[in-house]
C-alpha positions as CSV (number, residue, x, y, z in Angstrom):
1,M,0.0,0.0,0.0
2,T,1.2,3.5,-0.7
3,S,0.7,6.6,1.3
4,A,-2.0,7.7,-1.1
5,D,-3.9,4.5,-0.1
6,T,-3.9,5.5,3.6
7,D,-5.1,9.1,3.5
8,D,-8.6,8.1,4.5
9,V,-7.8,5.7,7.3
10,A,-9.0,6.3,10.9
11,P,-6.1,6.6,13.5
12,G,-4.8,3.5,15.1
13,P,-2.3,0.6,14.8
14,W,-1.4,-1.5,11.8
15,I,-0.5,-5.1,12.0
16,E,1.0,-7.2,9.2
17,T,0.9,-11.0,8.9
18,A,2.2,-13.3,6.1
19,R,-0.8,-12.5,3.8
20,L,-2.7,-9.7,5.5
21,I,-2.7,-6.1,6.8
22,L,-4.9,-5.4,9.8
23,R,-5.6,-1.6,10.0
24,P,-8.3,0.8,11.2
25,T,-11.3,1.5,9.1
26,A,-11.0,3.7,5.9
27,L,-13.5,5.5,3.8
28,S,-12.3,3.4,0.8
29,D,-13.4,0.2,2.6
30,F,-17.1,1.2,2.1
31,P,-17.9,-0.5,-1.3
32,R,-16.8,-4.0,-0.1
33,W,-18.1,-3.3,3.4
34,A,-21.6,-2.6,1.9
35,E,-21.3,-5.7,-0.3
36,M,-20.6,-7.9,2.8
37,M,-23.4,-6.3,4.8
38,G,-25.8,-6.6,1.9
39,D,-25.1,-10.3,1.4
40,A,-27.7,-12.4,3.3
41,E,-25.4,-15.2,4.2
42,A,-22.2,-13.1,5.0
43,S,-24.2,-10.8,7.2
44,R,-26.5,-13.5,8.7
45,F,-24.8,-13.6,12.1
46,I,-23.5,-10.0,12.3
47,G,-26.8,-8.1,12.2
48,G,-28.4,-9.4,9.0
49,P,-28.6,-7.8,5.5
50,Q,-28.4,-4.0,5.5
51,A,-29.1,-1.3,2.9
52,P,-26.0,0.7,2.0
53,E,-27.1,3.5,4.3
54,A,-27.2,1.3,7.3
55,A,-23.9,-0.3,6.4
56,W,-22.4,3.2,6.1
57,R,-23.5,4.0,9.7
58,G,-22.0,0.7,10.9
59,M,-18.7,1.4,9.2
60,M,-18.7,4.9,10.7
61,T,-19.3,3.5,14.1
62,M,-16.2,1.3,13.8
63,A,-14.1,4.3,12.5
64,G,-15.5,6.4,15.4
65,A,-14.6,3.7,17.9
66,W,-11.0,3.8,16.6
67,A,-10.8,7.6,16.6
68,L,-12.4,8.2,20.1
69,G,-11.7,5.0,22.0
70,G,-8.7,3.4,20.3
71,I,-10.4,0.0,20.2
72,A,-12.3,-1.3,17.2
73,M,-12.2,-4.1,14.7
74,F,-9.5,-3.9,12.1
75,S,-10.2,-3.8,8.4
76,L,-8.7,-6.9,7.0
77,I,-6.7,-6.2,3.8
78,E,-5.0,-8.7,1.5
79,R,-1.4,-7.6,1.3
80,D,-0.8,-8.5,-2.3
81,T,-3.8,-6.8,-3.8
82,G,-4.9,-4.2,-1.2
83,R,-8.4,-5.7,-1.4
84,W,-10.7,-5.3,1.7
85,L,-11.6,-8.8,3.0
86,G,-13.6,-8.1,6.1
87,R,-13.4,-6.8,9.7
88,I,-11.8,-8.6,12.6
89,G,-10.4,-7.7,16.0
90,P,-11.1,-6.2,19.4
91,W,-14.5,-4.9,20.2
92,Q,-16.0,-3.6,23.4
93,P,-19.0,-1.4,23.0
94,L,-20.8,0.0,26.1
95,G,-22.6,-2.7,28.0
96,W,-20.9,-5.5,26.0
97,P,-20.5,-8.8,28.0
98,G,-16.7,-8.8,27.8
99,T,-13.7,-8.0,25.8
100,E,-14.4,-9.5,22.4
101,V,-12.4,-10.4,19.4
102,G,-15.0,-10.8,16.7
103,W,-15.0,-11.2,12.9
104,G,-17.0,-11.0,9.7
105,L,-15.6,-11.7,6.2
106,H,-16.7,-10.7,2.7
107,P,-18.2,-13.8,0.9
108,D,-15.2,-14.1,-1.5
109,A,-12.7,-14.1,1.4
110,Q,-14.3,-17.0,3.3
111,G,-12.8,-20.4,3.5
112,K,-9.2,-19.3,2.7
113,G,-7.8,-19.2,6.3
114,Y,-7.8,-15.4,6.4
115,A,-10.0,-15.3,9.5
116,R,-7.7,-17.7,11.5
117,E,-4.6,-15.8,10.5
118,A,-6.1,-12.4,11.4
119,A,-7.7,-13.7,14.6
120,I,-4.4,-15.0,15.8
121,A,-2.9,-11.5,15.2
122,S,-5.9,-9.9,16.9
123,L,-5.7,-12.1,20.0
124,D,-2.0,-11.4,20.3
125,Y,-2.8,-7.7,20.0
126,A,-5.6,-7.9,22.6
127,F,-3.5,-9.7,25.2
128,D,-0.1,-8.2,24.5
129,I,-0.9,-4.6,23.6
130,L,-4.3,-3.9,25.1
131,G,-3.5,-6.0,28.2
132,W,-6.8,-7.9,28.2
133,V,-7.0,-10.8,30.6
134,E,-9.8,-12.6,28.8
135,V,-11.1,-12.6,25.2
136,I,-14.6,-13.7,24.3
137,H,-16.4,-14.4,21.0
138,C,-20.2,-13.9,20.9
139,I,-21.3,-16.6,18.5
140,D,-24.8,-17.7,17.4
141,P,-25.2,-21.4,18.1
142,D,-26.1,-22.0,14.4
143,N,-22.9,-20.3,13.2
144,H,-20.9,-23.4,12.6
145,P,-17.9,-21.8,10.8
146,S,-17.4,-19.3,13.6
147,R,-17.7,-22.0,16.2
148,A,-15.1,-24.0,14.4
149,L,-12.7,-21.0,14.2
150,A,-13.2,-20.3,17.9
151,E,-12.3,-24.0,18.6
152,R,-9.2,-23.8,16.4
153,L,-8.1,-20.7,18.3
154,G,-8.4,-22.6,21.6
155,S,-11.6,-21.0,22.9
156,R,-14.3,-23.0,24.5
157,N,-18.0,-22.6,24.7
158,L,-18.8,-21.0,28.1
159,G,-22.6,-21.1,27.6
160,P,-25.4,-18.7,26.6
161,I,-25.0,-15.0,27.2
162,R,-27.2,-12.0,26.8
163,L,-26.2,-9.0,24.7
164,P,-27.1,-5.4,25.5
165,P,-29.8,-3.5,23.6
166,P,-30.6,-3.5,20.7
167,F,-29.2,-7.1,20.5
168,Q,-30.9,-8.4,23.6
169,D,-33.0,-10.9,21.7
170,V,-30.1,-12.3,19.6
171,R,-29.2,-15.8,20.7
172,V,-25.5,-16.2,21.3
173,D,-23.0,-18.3,23.2
174,R,-20.0,-16.9,25.0
175,W,-16.9,-18.5,23.7
176,G,-13.6,-17.5,25.3
177,Q,-10.2,-18.0,26.9
178,T,-7.9,-16.3,29.2
179,R,-4.5,-14.7,28.5
180,E,-2.9,-17.7,30.2
181,Q,-4.7,-20.2,28.1
182,W,-3.8,-18.3,25.0
183,A,-0.1,-18.2,26.0
184,A,0.0,-21.9,26.8
185,R,-1.7,-22.8,23.5
186,S,0.6,-20.6,21.4
187,R,3.7,-22.1,22.9
188,G,2.6,-25.6,22.3
């Protein structure tokens, strides 16, 4: 990516992995963000399909969380192409049931190992930089791909949990692990 590609990015850290760049939200992310949120299957467990106007507000919420709070999901970028692949990373809105690392990928980015690669980097960031002592993932019991990813990351299902309004009626399980569990897993 060139400096011209970064003029519209919210303030915050950048992380690079073998295939990915994790960075704060940028205005240029919007076309693919809107595609993801408009896709019934890709958005099924992250709020459901949204019109572009609603997707815009969601993206601006993430950018605002970076700018004002310093904690939000990263935009996931393919290093070789600069293509936006999804959002992943730390998330802790007011009233949230814990310190979460969550994810949502564009349909054409699913099934390629990007979520796992970015989740590992996000968990390292959450524990090592943010100093979190526990990370959770709020996962719908029917979201089998997210459950499988959580298991591959070493998280376990801790049972049902209630989300704050306006998501209080959404059925989710609280998956998670402690910093110590993550450290023990990553060494082995």
